[in-house]
FIVO-32115 format. One record per atom (N, C-alpha, C, O, CB): residue in three letters; x, y, z. Coordinates in steps of 0.1 Angstrom, whole numbers, plus 5000, padded with zeros to 4 digits. Glycine has a CB too. Layout:
REM FIVO-32115
AlaXYZ ...
//
This chain:
REM FIVO-32115
Unk507354714748 Unk508454674756 Unk507954624770 Unk508354524776 Unk509554784758 Unk506954704775 Unk506354674788 Unk505654534787 Unk505754454796 Unk505354774792 Unk504854514776 Unk504254384774 Unk505254264773 Unk505054164779 Unk503354384761 Unk506354294766 Unk507354194765 Unk507954164779 Unk508354044782 Unk508454234756 Unk508154264787 Unk508654254800 Unk507754164809 Unk508254074816 Unk508854384807 Unk506454184808 Unk505454104816 Unk505553954811 Unk505453864819 Unk504054154814 Unk505653934798 Unk505753794793 Unk507053724798 Unk506953614803 Unk505753794777 Unk508153794798 Unk509353744803 Unk509253714818 Unk509753604823 Unk510553834800 Unk508653804826 Unk508453784840 Unk507653654843 Unk507953584852 Unk507853904846 Unk506553634834 Unk505753524836 Unk506453394835 Unk506353304843 Unk504553524825 Unk507353384824 Unk508053264822 Unk509153234833 Unk509453124836 Unk508753264808 Unk509753344838 Unk510653334849 Unk509953274861 Unk510553184868 Unk511253474852 Unk508753324864 Unk508053274876 Unk507653134874 Unk507753054884 Unk506753364878 Unk507253094862 Unk506852954859 Unk508052864861 Unk508052754867 Unk506352934845 Unk509252914856 Unk510452834858 Unk510852824872 Unk511352714876 Unk511552904850 Unk510652924881 Unk510952914895 Unk509952824902 Unk510352754911 Unk510853054901 Unk508752814898 Unk507752734905 Unk507852584901 Unk507552494909 Unk506352784902 Unk508252554889 Unk508252414884 Unk508952314893 Unk508452204895 Unk508752404870 Unk510152344899 Unk510752244907 Unk509952214920 Unk510152104926 Unk512152294911 Unk509152314924 Unk508452294936 Unk507152214934 Unk506652154944 Unk508052424943 Unk506652204922 Unk505352134920 Unk505751984917 Unk505651934906 Unk504652194908 Unk505951914928 Unk506451774927 Unk505251684922 Unk504151714924 Unk506951724941 Unk505651574915 Unk504751484910 Unk504051404921 Unk504751364931 Unk505351384900 Unk502751384920 Unk502051304931 Unk502451164930 Unk502651104920 Unk500551324929 Unk502551104942 Unk502850954944 Unk501550884945 Unk500750914955 Unk503850934955 Unk501250794937 Unk499950724937 Unk500150574941 Unk501150514938 Unk499150734924 Unk499250524949 Unk499350384953 Unk498950284942 Unk497950224942 Unk498450364965 Unk499950274933 Unk499650184921 Unk500750074919 Unk500850014909 Unk499550274909 Unk501550054930 Unk502549954928 Unk502149814929 Unk502849714926 Unk503649984939 Unk500849794934 Unk500349654935 Unk498849664932 Unk498049744937 Unk500549604949 Unk498349574923 Unk496949564920 Unk496549414920 Unk497049334911 Unk496649624906 Unk495649374928 Unk495049244929 Unk493949244918 Unk492949324919 Unk494549204943 Unk494049154909 Unk493049154898 Unk491949044901 Unk490749084901 Unk493649124884 Unk492348924903 Unk491448814907 Unk492048724918 Unk493248714917 Unk490948734895 Unk491248674927 Unk489848694928 Unk489448824935 Unk490248874943 Unk489248574936 Unk488348884931 Unk487949004937 Unk487048984949 Unk486748874953 Unk487149084927 Unk486749094956 Unk485949094968 Unk484649014966 Unk483949034956 Unk485649244972 Unk484348924976 Unk483148854976 Unk483148724967 Unk482048664965 Unk482048934971 Unk484248694961 Unk484348574952 Unk484148444961 Unk484448444972 Unk485648564945 Unk483448354954 Unk483348214961 Unk484348124954 Unk484348104942 Unk481848164959 Unk485148064962 Unk486347994957 Unk486447854963 Unk486147834975 Unk487548074958 Unk486947764955 Unk487347634960 Unk488847624958 Unk489447704951 Unk486647514953 Unk489547524964 Unk490947504963 Unk491347434950 Unk490647344946 Unk491447424975 Unk492347484943 Unk493247594947 Unk492647734942 Unk491947734932 Unk494647574941 Unk493047834948 Unk492547974944 Unk493548024933 Unk494748024935 Unk492548074956 Unk493048054922 Unk493848104911 Unk493948264913 Unk492948334912 Unk493248074897 Unk495148304915 Unk495348444918 Unk496148514907 Unk497148464902 Unk496148464931 Unk495648634903 Unk496448714893 Unk496548854899 Unk495548914905 Unk495648714879 Unk497648914897 Unk497949054902 Unk498949114893 Unk499749054886 Unk498449044917 Unk499049244894 Unk500149324887 Unk500949384898 Unk500449454907 Unk499549434878 Unk502249354898 Unk503149384909 Unk504249474904 Unk504949434894 Unk503649264916 Unk504549584910 Unk505749664908 Unk506649644919 Unk506449684930 Unk505349814905 Unk507849584916 Unk508749544927 Unk510149564923 Unk510449564911 Unk508549404932 Unk511049564933 Unk512549574930 Unk513149444931 Unk512649354938 Unk513149674940 Unk514249414924 Unk514949294926 Unk515249254940 Unk515649344948 Unk516349294918 Unk515049124944 Unk515249074957 Unk514049104967 Unk514149064978 Unk516549124963 Unk513049184962 Unk511849204970 Unk511149064971 Unk511348974964 Unk510949304964 Unk510249054981 Unk509448934983 Unk508048964980 Unk507549074983 Unk509648884998 Unk507348864974 Unk505848874972 Unk505248764982 Unk505548654980 Unk505448844957 Unk504448814991 Unk503848725001 Unk502348714998 Unk501648814997 Unk504148775015 Unk501848584998 Unk500448564996 Unk499948485009 Unk500648395013 Unk500148474983 Unk498948535015 Unk498448475027 Unk496948475028 Unk496248565023 Unk498948555040 Unk496348365033 Unk494948345034 Unk494648315049 Unk495248215055 Unk494448225025 Unk493748395055 Unk493448375069 Unk491948365071 Unk491148405062 Unk493948485078 Unk491448295082 Unk490048295085 Unk489648395095 Unk490548485099 Unk489648155090 Unk488448395100 Unk487948505109 Unk488648505123 Unk488648605130 Unk486448495110 Unk489148385126 Unk489848375139 Unk491248425138 Unk491948435148 Unk489848235144 Unk491748455126 Unk493048505124 Unk494048395121 Unk495248415120 Unk493548585136 Unk493548275121 Unk494448155118 Unk494848155103 Unk494048185095 Unk493748025122 Unk496048125101 Unk496548125087 Unk496147985081 Unk496547885086 Unk498148135086 Unk495447995070 Unk494947875063 Unk495947825053 Unk496247705051 Unk493647905056 Unk496647925046 Unk497547895036 Unk498448015033 Unk498048125035 Unk496947845023 Unk499647995029 Unk500548105025 Unk501648055015 Unk501947945014 Unk501248155038 Unk502148155008 Unk503248134998 Unk504148254999 Unk503748365003 Unk502648114984 Unk505448234995 Unk506448344995 Unk507248324982 Unk507748214979 Unk507248335008 Unk507448434975 Unk508148434963 Unk509248544963 Unk509048654968 Unk507248454951 Unk510448514957 Unk511548604956 Unk511448664942 Unk511448594932 Unk512848544959 Unk511448804941 Unk511448864928 Unk512748844921 Unk513848864927 Unk511149014930 Unk512748804909 Unk513948774901 Unk514848894900 Unk514348994895 Unk513548724887 Unk516048884903 Unk516948994903 Unk517149054889 Unk517349174888 Unk518348964908 Unk516948974879 Unk517049024865 Unk515749044858 Unk515749064846 Unk517948934857 Unk514649034866 Unk513349044860 Unk512849194858 Unk513649284861 Unk512348974868 Unk511649204852 Unk511149334850 Unk510649394863 Unk510249324872 Unk509949334840 Unk510549534864 Unk510049594876 Unk508549574877 Unk508049574889 Unk510349744875 Unk507849564866 Unk506349534867 Unk506149394862 Unk506449354851 Unk505649644858 Unk505549314871 Unk505249174869 Unk503849144868 Unk502949204875 Unk505949094880 Unk503449064858 Unk502149004858 Unk502248874866 Unk502648774861 Unk501648984843 Unk501748884878 Unk501948774888 Unk500748684888 Unk499648724889 Unk502248834902 Unk501048554887 Unk499948454889 Unk500448334898 Unk501648304898 Unk499548394875 Unk499548284905 Unk499848164913 Unk498548094916 Unk497448144915 Unk500648204926 Unk498647964922 Unk497547894926 Unk497747864941 Unk498747804944 Unk497347764918 Unk496847894950 Unk496947884964 Unk496047774969 Unk494847794969 Unk496748014971 Unk496547664973 Unk495747554978 Unk495447574993 Unk496147635000 Unk496547414977 Unk494247524997 Unk493847545011 Unk492947425015 Unk492347365006 Unk493147675013 Unk492747405028 Unk491847305034 Unk491047375045 Unk491647455052 Unk492547185039 Unk489747345046 Unk488947405056 Unk488147285063 Unk487847185056 Unk487947515051 Unk487847295076 Unk487247185083 Unk485747175081 Unk485147085086 Unk487547205098 Unk485147275074 Unk483747265071 Unk483447295057 Unk484347325049 Unk482947375081 Unk482147295053 Unk481847315039 Unk482147455034 Unk482747475023 Unk480347295037 Unk481847555042 Unk482147695038 Unk482647775050 Unk482347745061 Unk480947765032 Unk483447875047 Unk483947965058 Unk484348095051 Unk484648095039 Unk485047905066 Unk484448205059 Unk484948325054 Unk486448335054 Unk487048275063 Unk484348445062 Unk487048395045 Unk488448415045 Unk488948545039 Unk488148605031 Unk489148295037 Unk490148585043 Unk490748705037 Unk491948675030 Unk492948615036 Unk490948815049 Unk492048705017 Unk493248685009 Unk494048815009 Unk493448915006 Unk492848634995 Unk495348805011 Unk496248925011 Unk497448885002 Unk497948785003 Unk496648965025 Unk497748984994 Unk499048974986 Unk499849104989 Unk499249214989 Unk498748964971 Unk501049084993 Unk501949194997 Unk503249194991 Unk503749084987 Unk502049195013 Unk503949304990 Unk505349314986 Unk506149364998 Unk505749455005 Unk505449414974 Unk507249295001 Unk508149335011 Unk509449365005 Unk509949304996 Unk508249215022 Unk510149475011 Unk511449505006 Unk512549415012 Unk512249325019 Unk511749655009 Unk513749445009 Unk514849355013 Unk515049365028 Unk515749275034 Unk516149395006 Unk514449465035 Unk514549465049 Unk513249415056 Unk512949435068 Unk514749615054 Unk512449345048 Unk511149285052 Unk510149385057 Unk509149345064 Unk511449185064 Unk510249505052 Unk509149605055 Unk508149595044 Unk508449565032 Unk509749745055 Unk506849615048 Unk505749615038 Unk505849735029 Unk505949845033 Unk504449605045 Unk505849715016 Unk505949815006 Unk504549845001 Unk504149965000 Unk506849774994 Unk503749744999 Unk502349754994 Unk501549624997 Unk502149524998 Unk502249784979 Unk500249644999 Unk499449525002 Unk498049554997 Unk497449664997 Unk499349495017 Unk497449444991 Unk496049444987 Unk495349324992 Unk496049224995 Unk495949454971 Unk494049324993 Unk493349214999 Unk491949194993 Unk491449284986 Unk493249225014 Unk491349084996 Unk489949054991 Unk489348965001 Unk489848855004 Unk489849004977 Unk488148995006 Unk487348905015 Unk486648805006 Unk485948834996 Unk486348985023 Unk486848675009 Unk486348565001 Unk485448475009 Unk485448475021 Unk487448484995 Unk484648395001 Unk483848285007 Unk484548155003 Unk484548124991 Unk482348285003 Unk485148085012 Unk485847955009 Unk484947845010 Unk484147835019 Unk487047945018 Unk484947755001 Unk484147635001 Unk484947504998 Unk485947514990 Unk482947644992 Unk484647395004 Unk485447275002 Unk485047204989 Unk485847134984 Unk485147175014 Unk483847234983 Unk483447174971 Unk482447264964 Unk481847354971 Unk482847034973 Unk482247254951 Unk481247334944 Unk481947414933 Unk483047394930 Unk480547424954 Unk481147504927 Unk481547584916 Unk482147724921 Unk481647774931 Unk480447614906 Unk483147764914 Unk483747894917 Unk482848014911 Unk482247994901 Unk485147914912 Unk482748124918 Unk482148244913 Unk483148354916 Unk483248414927 Unk480748274921 Unk483848384905 Unk485048474906 Unk484648614902 Unk484148634890 Unk486248424898 Unk484848714910 Unk484648854907 Unk486048914904 Unk487048874910 Unk483948934919 Unk486049014895 Unk487249094892 Unk487249204903 Unk486349274905 Unk487249144878 Unk488449214908 Unk488649314919 Unk488449454914 Unk489049494903 Unk489949304926 Unk487649534921 Unk487549684917 Unk488849744920 Unk489549704929 Unk486349744924 Unk489149854913 Unk490449924914 Unk490649984928 Unk489850064932 Unk490550034903 Unk491649934935 Unk492049984948 Unk493350064947 Unk493850104957 Unk492149874958 Unk493850074934 Unk495150134933 Unk495150284934 Unk496150344937 Unk495650104919 Unk493950344933 Unk493850494934 Unk493250534947 Unk492850654949 Unk492950544923 Unk493350454957 Unk492850484970 Unk493650594977 Unk493150664986 Unk492750364979 Unk494950614973 Unk495850704980 Unk496650784970 Unk497250724960 Unk496750624989 Unk496750914972 Unk497651004965 Unk498451084974 Unk497851154983 Unk496851094955 Unk499751074974 Unk500651154982 Unk501351254974 Unk502051224965 Unk501651054990 Unk501251384978 Unk501951494971 Unk503151534979 Unk504051604974 Unk501051604969 Unk503251494992 Unk504351525001 Unk504451425012 Unk503351405019 Unk504251675006 Unk505551365015 Unk506951385009 Unk507051304996 Unk506151224992 Unk507951345018 Unk508151324988 Unk508451254976 Unk509351134979 Unk510151144989 Unk509051354966 Unk509351034971 Unk510250924973 Unk511650964973 Unk512151044964 Unk510050814962 Unk512450914982 Unk513850944983 Unk514151084989 Unk515351124990 Unk514450944970 Unk513151154993 Unk513351294999 Unk514151285012 Unk513851185020 Unk512051365001 Unk515051375015 Unk515751375027 Unk515151485036 Unk515051605033 Unk517251405025 Unk514751445048 Unk514051535058 Unk514651525071 Unk515351435075 Unk512551495059 Unk514451635079 Unk514951635093 Unk514151725101 Unk513151795096 Unk516451685093 Unk514451735114 Unk513651825123 Unk512751755133 Unk512051825141 Unk512951915115 Unk512651625133 Unk511751555143 Unk510351545139 Unk509551485147 Unk511851635156 Unk509951585127 Unk508551565123 Unk508551585108 Unk509351665102 Unk507551665130 Unk507651515101 Unk507451535086 Unk506051575083 Unk505051525090 Unk507851405079 Unk505851655073 Unk504451685068 Unk504051595057 Unk504851565048 Unk504451835063 Unk502851545059 Unk502351445049 Unk501051505043 Unk500151535050 Unk502051305055 Unk501051525030 Unk499951585023 Unk499451485012 Unk500251415005 Unk500251725017 Unk498151495010 Unk497551414999 Unk496051395000 Unk495451465007 Unk498251274998 Unk495651284994 Unk494151244994 Unk494051094995 Unk494851024990 Unk493451294981 Unk493151055004 Unk492850915006 Unk491350885004 Unk490550965008 Unk493350875020 Unk491050774998 Unk489650724997 Unk489650605006 Unk489950495001 Unk489250704982 Unk489250605018 Unk489250495027 Unk488350385023 Unk487250405018 Unk488950535042 Unk488750255024 Unk487950145021 Unk486850115031 Unk485750065028 Unk488850025019 Unk487150145044 Unk486250115055 Unk486250235064 Unk487050325063 Unk486649985062 Unk485250235073 Unk485150355082 Unk485950325095 Unk485450335106 Unk483650375086 Unk487250305092 Unk488250285103 Unk489350385100 Unk489550425089 Unk488750135104 Unk490150415111 Unk491250515109 Unk492250475098 Unk492450355096 Unk491950535122 Unk492850565092 Unk493950545083 Unk495250575092 Unk495350685098 Unk493950635070 Unk496150475092 Unk497350495100 Unk498550535091 Unk498750485080 Unk497650355107 Unk499350625097 Unk500550675091 Unk501750635100 Unk501750675112 Unk500550825088 Unk502650555095 Unk503750505104 Unk505050525097 Unk505150525085 Unk503550355107 Unk506150555105 Unk507450565100 Unk508250445105 Unk508450425117 Unk508150695105 Unk508750365095 Unk509450235098 Unk510850235093 Unk511050265081 Unk508650115092 Unk511850215102 Unk513250215098 Unk513650085091 Unk512849995090 Unk514150235111 Unk514850085086 Unk515349965078 Unk515549855088 Unk515749735083 Unk516550005071 Unk515549875101 Unk515649765111 Unk514349715116 Unk514249625124 Unk516549805122 Unk513249775110 Unk511949735114 Unk511249805126 Unk510149775129 Unk511949595117 Unk511949905131 Unk511449985143 Unk510450095138 Unk510750165128 Unk512550035151 Unk509450105146 Unk508450215144 Unk508950335152 Unk509050335164 Unk507050175148 Unk509250445145 Unk509850565152 Unk508850685152 Unk509150785157 Unk511150615145 Unk507650665146 Unk506650765146 Unk505350715140 Unk505350625132 Unk507150895139 Unk504250775144 Unk502950735139 Unk501950845141 Unk502050935150 Unk502450605145 Unk500850845133 Unk499750935134 Unk498550865128 Unk498750775119 Unk500051075127 Unk497350895132 Unk496150835126 Unk495250945121 Unk495151055127 Unk495450735136 Unk494550915111 Unk493551005104 Unk492150945106 Unk491950835102 Unk493851025089 Unk491251015113 Unk489950975115 Unk489150955102 Unk489251045093 Unk489151065125 Unk488350855102 Unk487450835090 Unk486050825094 Unk485750745104 Unk487950705082 Unk485150895088 Unk483750885091 Unk482950805081 Unk482050725085 Unk483151025092 Unk483250815069 Unk482450745058 Unk483450675049 Unk484350745043 Unk481550835051 Unk483250545047 Unk484050475037 Unk483750525023 Unk482650555020 Unk483850325038 Unk484750525014 Unk484550565000 Unk484450714997 Unk484350754986 Unk483350504996 Unk484550795008 Unk484450945006 Unk485950995007 Unk486650975016 Unk483551005017 Unk486351064996 Unk487751124996 Unk487951215007 Unk487151295011 Unk488051194982 Unk489151205013 Unk489651295024 Unk490951365020 Unk491951295017 Unk489751215037 Unk490951495019 Unk492251565017 Unk492851585030 Unk492151635040 Unk491951695009 Unk494151555032 Unk494751565045 Unk496051635044 Unk496751645033 Unk494951425051 Unk496451705055 Unk497751765057 Unk498051745071 Unk497651825080 Unk497651915053 Unk498851645074 Unk499151605088 Unk500651615091 Unk501451605081 Unk498551475092 Unk500951625103 Unk502351615108 Unk502651495116 Unk501951465125 Unk502751745116 Unk503651415111 Unk503951295118 Unk505251315126 Unk506351325119 Unk504051165108 Unk505251315139 Unk506451335147 Unk507251205147 Unk506751095146 Unk506151385161 Unk508551215149 Unk509451095150 Unk510551115160 Unk510851235163 Unk510051055136 Unk511051005165 Unk512151015176 Unk513050895173 Unk512950825163 Unk511551005190 Unk514050885182 Unk515050775182 Unk515950775169 Unk516450675165 Unk514250645182 Unk516150895164 Unk517050905152 Unk518250985156 Unk518151095161 Unk516250975140 Unk519450925154 Unk520650995158 Unk521551025145 Unk522551095146 Unk521450915168 Unk521150955134 Unk521850985122 Unk520850955110 Unk519750915113 Unk523150895120 Unk521350985098 Unk520350965087 Unk520050815086 Unk520850735086 Unk521051015074 Unk518750795084 Unk518250655083 Unk517350635071 Unk516550735067 Unk517450615096 Unk517350515066 Unk516450475055 Unk515150445062 Unk515050355070 Unk517050355047 Unk514050515058 Unk512750505065 Unk511650485055 Unk511750545044 Unk512450625074 Unk510650405058 Unk509450405049 Unk508250465057 Unk507950435068 Unk509050255046 Unk507650555050 Unk506350615054 Unk505250515049 Unk504950505037 Unk506050765049 Unk504650445059 Unk503650345056 Unk502250405059 Unk502050455069 Unk503850215064 Unk501350385049 Unk499950435051 Unk499050305049 Unk499150235039 Unk499550545040 Unk498150285059 Unk497450155058 Unk496050165065 Unk495850265073 Unk498250045065 Unk495150075062 Unk493950055070 Unk493849905074 Unk494349815067 Unk492750085061 Unk493249885086 Unk493149745091 Unk491749715094 Unk490949795098 Unk493949735105 Unk491349585090 Unk490049535092 Unk489749495106 Unk490649425112 Unk489749425082 Unk488649525112 Unk488349495126 Unk488049345127 Unk488349285138 Unk487249575131 Unk487449285117 Unk487049145118 Unk488249045118 Unk488248955125 Unk486049105108 Unk489149075109 Unk490248985107 Unk491549025115 Unk492448955117 Unk490648975092 Unk491549155119 Unk492749205125 Unk493949215116 Unk495049205121 Unk493049125137 Unk493749235103 Unk494849235094 Unk494749355085 Unk493649425084 Unk494749105085 Unk495849395080 Unk495849505070 Unk495049465058 Unk495249355053 Unk497349545066 Unk494249555053 Unk493449525041 Unk493949605029 Unk493749565017 Unk491949545043 Unk494649715031 Unk495249795021 Unk496449875027 Unk496349915038 Unk494249885014 Unk497549885019 Unk498749955024 Unk499549995012 Unk499649925002 Unk499549855033 Unk500150115014 Unk501150165004 Unk502250235013 Unk502050265024 Unk500550264994 Unk503350265006 Unk504450335014 Unk505250425005 Unk505250414992 Unk505350225020 Unk506050515011 Unk506950605004 Unk508250595011 Unk508350615023 Unk506350755004 Unk509350555003 Unk510650555009 Unk511250695010 Unk511250765001 Unk511650465001 Unk511850725022 Unk512450855025 Unk513650835033 Unk513950725038 Unk511350955031 Unk514350945036 Unk515550945045 Unk515251045056 Unk514851165053 Unk516850975037 Unk515451005068 Unk515251095080 Unk516551115088 Unk517351025090 Unk514151045089 Unk516751245092 Unk517851275101 Unk517251345113 Unk516151385113 Unk518851375093 Unk518051355124 Unk517551425136 Unk517051565133 Unk516551625143 Unk518651425146 
//
């Protein structure tokens, strides 16, 4: 009877713990497949990606040079009746004033409030003529794992705890931002990075202000490249915040 009691107690404790062990949120909503980092490309650039998006979201493709000038861009509306996961392809034409130049290709998903949901990028060598040398992009979808907060979670109190693991692409800070549905930044924090490619387990508190009622907010996690001044990778978690 005592042994049976211990067994029953074990299952009770497991049952009590299971709701608290939330599923990890992984940055896998967007994957740039080609062209990969370091590809040599001529116009038009053939782009393939796997995109997880909601109806009426926007898919934005942008190509910039080292001065930050936009060389080419495209914008697509996600089909309201389409699948949530899309095999996205497009051809991006561009012109450059010299034979070769460096460029940064970015593909991003924006929600119906024009907030960035996810972004991936690849540094390319652009050439006006010649043969393409296309690399397949290494997986950047597992750069981030968030265990807290969970999507759709309702939080309050002026600060949120963010827990997870990040594998930074570059030795620059990782930024955590809270963006409302009107586009305002109501809180931010940064995580120092010493070595690119080395996993960092984090547990940080992001304070927020300017909230007087429950708001639709995105927790945005990103890294920015120093040479282009652009986001090179980004993911987000939708949550609700109250005062």
